[in-house]
Every structure is written in structure tokens, then in C-alpha cells.
C-alpha positions, 0 to 999 in steps of 0.5 A, a space after each residue: 387513099 393516101 396523098 403523095 406530095 410531089 415537090 419539084 426540084 429547085 433550079 441549080 443554075 442560080 447556084 452555078 452563077 453565084 459560084 462563078 461570080 464569087 470565084 471571079 471576085 476572089 480572082 480579081 482581089 487576090 490573084 490580080 493583086 499579086 500580078 500587079 505587085 510582081 510587075 512593080 517588083 520587076 520595074 524596081 529591079 530594072 531601075 536600080 543601078 549597081 556601079 562598083 567602079 572605084 579608082 
């Protein structure tokens, strides 16, 4: 009689956790950096003065 090899499925949850972790790192590095830069640009724009009064 022939042997039938049965392989158990490997768990998927480690891959899901890895993808979520990598996504969180990418978000923190790229998207959070853009938010900080845009906040700094707003502060710089608000502190500049344009006084055009000449006599």
C-alpha cells in the first residue's frame, strides 16, 4: 500500500504580525516625518512679518 504524506499547514499569524509591524515602522519613519515638517512650516510662516509701510 502507498504512503500518503500529510503536511500540516504552517500558521499564518506570524506573517500577519510581521506585515503589521513593518507597516507601523514605515508609517512612523515616512508619514510622521511629513507631519512634523508641515507643522514646522506653518510655524515659520506665522512668524514672518511683511510690513510694507513706507513714508
